[in-house]
N, C-alpha and C positions, 0 to 999 in steps of 0.2 A: 504494500500500500504506500506508494511513493508520496502521495499527498499527506498522509498521516505522518510519515517519517519527517517530511519537511516541516510540518507544523510542530512536531515535538522538538526538532532541532532548533526551531525559532522561538520556543516558548520563553527561554530566559531573556531573550532580547526584547520581549514585550513588557518587561517589568518596569514600573515606575516606583518612585521612592518618596516617602513623606516622613517628616520627623514627628514622632509620637512620644511625648514625654521624655525627650532626649534620646530615643532609640530611632534608628533609621529602619523603617518597615517597608518592605517591598510588596507590591501588589500588581496584579494584572486586572485591567478594567476593560469591559466590553460595553459599549454604549447601547442604550435601549430605553424602554419604557420604565417608568416608576410604578410601584415601589421597587427599589433595587433589591436584588438578592445578594447578601453578603455571605460568601461561602468559606467556611473555616475547615481546613484540612486536619488530618489525624497525625499521630506520632510518627516522626521521621519523614513524613511526606512534605510536599510544598503545594503552592497554588496549582501546580501541574495536575494534582489529584482530580481536579474538576474539568480538565481539558476534554475528556470524553463526554461529559455531561453537557458542557456549554453549547454544543451544536443543537441539542435538543431543547434548548431554551431560547431559541431565536426570537429576537425582538425585545428581550428583557435586559435591563441593565444589570450587569454582573460585576461584582467586586470580589476578587480572589486574592487575599493576602498570603504571604509566607509568615507563619508565626515566628516570634523571636527565637533565634538560635536555629532556625530551619531555612534552607534555601539561601536567598540573598539578604534576608533580614539580619539585623545586628544581633549579636549574642549578648544579652543583658546580664547574664550570669545568674539570673533567678528564673525559676521555671515552674512556680506554683500555678495551678489552674487559675487562681485569682489574678496572677500577673498577666497571663495570656488574655484573660477577660478584660483587664484594664487597658491593655494595648488595643483590643478591638473597640472598646468604648472610645478611646482616643482617636482611632481611625474614623469612626463614625463622625466625631466632631470635626476632625480636620478636613474630611471630604464633604462635610455638610450634608450627610445622608439624612433623608427624612423618613424616620421609622422604617428602616429596611427589614426585610424578612431574613432572619438569621438562620443559616443552614450549617450545621456542624456534624462532621463525621468523626466517630470514635473519640479521641481526645478532643477534637473540635466540638463534638456534641457536649462534652462535659464543660468546655469553655462557654459554649452558647447557653447552657442551662444556668451557669454561674452568673453570666451577664444578665440574662433575662430576669433572674430572681432579684438581683441587686439594683438593676437600672431598668425597670419596666418602661420608663419613659422613652427609652432609646430605640425600641424595636416594635415592629408591627406584627410580627409573627415568628414562630420558632419551628424549625425542622431538625429533629434529632435522628441522625442516620447511623445505625449500627453502633450504638453507644451504651452508656451505663451510668448509674449514679455512684456506684462503688465497684471497682474492678474485682476486688476480692481474690486476687491471685494468691494461691497458696504456695508455700515453699516447694521448689521443685517444678513449678509450672514451666512448660517448654519455653515461653517467652523470657522468663527471668533467667533460666539457664543459658539460653542462646546469647542473650545480651551480656551476661556476666563473662562469657567466654570470648567476646570480641576483643581484638587487639588492633591497634593502629599500625599501618594504614589499613582501613577496611577496604576490601576488594568488592567491586560491584558484582563479581562472580562468586562471592561467598555463598555457600549453600543455604545460609540463613534466608536469603531473599526468595528462594524458591518456596520456602514455607511462609515467610512473612507476607509475601505478595500473592499467595496462592488464591486461585479463583475457581469457582465451580463451572463457569462458562468461559468460552474462549475470549481472551482479551488481547488486543494487539501487542505483539512482542516488542515493537519499537517503543511503545508507551511504558511497558514494564521495565525495559532496559534503561530508559531515562529516569524512571523512579529510583532504580537501584543506584544509578550514578549520583542522583541528588542525595539520597540517604547515606551513601558511603562517604560523601564529603564531610559529614558530621563526625567529629572525633568520638571515639568510644566512650570517653568520660562523660560527654554530653548526653549520649544515649542513656547512660546509666543514671545520670543526675535527673533527667526528665522523667524516666521511668520510676525512680524513687518517689517523685512528687505525685505521679499518677497513682501509685500504689497507696499513698497515704490519704488520698482524696476520698471524701464521703459527702455526697451532695444530698443525702436524704433529708437533712434538716432544711436545706434551701429550696428543695423542689416545690414544697407547698406554697412558696411565695411567688411562683411563676404564674402570672395571670394571662399571658399571651396565648392565643390559639396555637395549639401545638400538634404537629404531625410527627409521628414516630414511624420511621421506615426501618424495618428489621430484615436482615437476611435470614431466611427460614432455616438455612444450614450454617449459620454463623458459628465457627468453632471457638471464638473468643468471648462473645457476649451472647449467650444462647437465649432461648425463650424465657427462661426464668428472669434474666436481666430485663428483658423487654416487658414482661408483665409487671415487674416492680416499677419500671419507668411509667408505664401506662396508668398504674394505680396512684402513683405519687404526684404526677403532674396533673393539676386540676382540670385542664381543658384539652386533654390529649386524645388523639385518635390514632390507633395503631394499624398499620398495614404491613403485610408480609410480602417480601420479594421472593417468590418461590424459586427454589433451585439456586439461590444466591448465598454466598458466604459472607465474609466480613466487609466486602466492598461492593455493595449493590450498585453504586453509581459508576463503577467500572464494568460490572457484569451485565447490568440491565439498565443503562442510562435512560432509554426512552421510557421505561416503566417509572423510574424515579422522577423524571421530569414531569410526566403526566400526573403522578401522585401529588407533586408540589403544586402544579398549576390548578388542579382540581380542588385541592384543599383550601386554597386561598383565592379562588375565583379569578385567576390571572388570565387575561386575554392574550392572544398571540399564538402563532403557529408552534406546534411541538411535533417533531417527527415521530 
């Protein structure tokens, strides 16, 4: 797929930069109708994570940042979910976004919930994609073990990525290769520091404060945050509706982007073509 390969090669060059609280945050913007969708990626990913979803949201304004310490954004040295959420709040202010719909995948979903609970005035809706309120990783969990074993320099060919980026459906190899390149550029100590913060996060207390209309999109075969996590989310978030992406794992926006786009546009009554 030469067109897709060219788009993936060019992704980094599309990034713009804005100062948010003293940190330089990178983001990709696609012009379109309001309200904007502000899409927040997961652990070790970048804005590229939404590059397969974006074509299915034609006509909608999209803002896709790199979280601090990921991609081209500055490494602020602090990685609590609340720190990421503060950065996203600052980005909303700096770009003068008018109550965007906040879409968060995995870690990004936790960030989105944290922001929605603490700053309900900033957002117009919430989409929680393959995420959780509390990861609950037990000692010996494959993710903990794999990241503890990482050493610099991390190779994009490390077997970890075959597991970490595993998909139930076929996903373009050029996309997965660039994701591995992006993630392997992060030093191992940063992987571990961010994961430590994720593991100590518990959003159960904050969840009840979320007043925004919420769509939960779950991968029906998600090996990381299974149906139990999704039911806890659905029960805890006061205005939540849960949909299952059948046959999808932890990354429904890669595996079934048209389904995810349709779920979002239907949930929030967004006009515009979706493939």
